[in-house]
N, C-alpha and C positions, 0 to 999 in steps of 0.2 A: 779697389776700395768698394765699388758698387757690388761686385761679386761677393765680397766678404759680408756686406750688410744683407745682401739676398740670402747668403747661406745662413747667417744668424736668424733671419726672419723665417726661413724655411724650417729650421730646427724648432723654433717656437710654434709654428704652425702644426708641425707633424706631432709634437709633444702634446698640444692641446687637442689634437683629434685622438691620439692614442688614449689620454687620460680621460676623456670625456665619453668615449664609447659611442655607441649607436643609439642609446636611449633618449628620452626626453628629459630625464631628470638627471642632474649631475650628482654623482655619489663621490664621497671621498673616503679615503682609508683613515684609520686611527692615526693620530698624530700627537706629538708633544712639542712643548716650546724649547727653543735654544736661543742663545745670544745671536741677534740679528746683525748682519753684516752686509755691506754692498759697496760696489765701485761708485765713484762719483760719475754722473751721467756722461761728462765730457770725456773721462778715460774710457768708459764702456764703449763709446763711439770712435775711439781712436784706432789707428791702424797698427799700433804697437801690441805685441803680445809678450807675455813672460812674467817674471817676478816682480818686475818694476811697475806692475799695475797695482796700485795700493787698494786694499779694502778697508773700510772704515766701520767701526762699531756704531750701531744705531741705537737710540734709546728704546728700551723695552716698555712701550706705551701702547695702550688700547684707545683707539680713536672712535667716537660715536658715529662719525660721517666723514665723507671725503667729497670734493668737488673734481670735476674733470676740467682740464685746461690744455690748449695747445700751446706749447712753449718751445721756443728756439733753443737748441743745444748748441749748435755750431753756427758761426757767421756764414752768410751767403758765399763769401769768397773761398770758404773751405768745404763747399758743397752742402751747406747747412740747410736745414728745413725744420719745420715744427714737428714735434713728437707729442703723442697723447700722455699726459701726466695725471696722476692722482695727486691732488693737492690736499694737504693736511695742515692744521695748525697745532703746534706743540703744545700750547696752552690748553687745548681741549682734551688732551690725552691723559689717561688715568693709568697709574703704574699697575703692572700685573706681575705676579711672581712666575718665574721660569718653572716652578714646580707645580703650577696649577694644572689641573686636568681639563683638557680642551677637546671640542670637537670643531672640525672646519665645516662651515655651512654655506659659504658663498666665496666668490672670486670676482675681483675687479677687472675691468677690461684692459687696463693700462699696464705697460712693462716698466714704466718710469714712476718715480714718486718725487714730490717736492715737499719738504717740510718747513714751514714758516714759523718764525718766532720773533719776540720783541727785539732780541739781539740782532737777528738777521730777517728784516721784513721781506727781502727779496727771495729768501728761502735757500736751502741747500737741496741740489737736485741729485738723486741716486738712481741707479739701474736695479730697481726691484719694484715689483707691483705689491698690491694689498690683498689679503685674504680675510674674509669675515669668519670669526670664531664665536663660539659659546663657551663660556666657563661653566663646566658642568656643576660644580658645587653651588655657585651663586646665580646662575642663569644669565648673567651678564653677557650682552653681545657687543661685539665692535670689530673694527678693522685693525689689523696688525700687519707688519711687514711680511711679505711672502717668505723671506729668507729666515724668519723667525719660526717657521714650521718645519718639523722634521717628521716625516711620515714614518710610521712603524708598522710592522705586520703582526 
């Protein structure tokens, strides 16, 4: 189990190093929006693999800000610990069209997100981070699910 988590972490670190390059400024490629999906955080940390790992559709919303929180994903008796989450509130999100022309201008430091709402004050936890985008037509900036971004060449 620890080897698997170490492998997953290593892939993320390697990807981060490769995509950020050696410069002092992070540069992003052209991107477009797609329907965001993610695994629930407790499934993402499961030892199971395969098609029985469900992905959930996430709301297509642009959030003005997020906060960081350390949240327990699994109980201690299952090797649990706290993970760094980006915390967002659904009521603060504004709808955005998947057809919008966008550019990616920033990246959050978390690999997990929690979205809170009136219906679920404790929130739903997902295995996806957040990226900051700018809508080219309107200049509006905000945070959106990392899985909502599809890089194009």
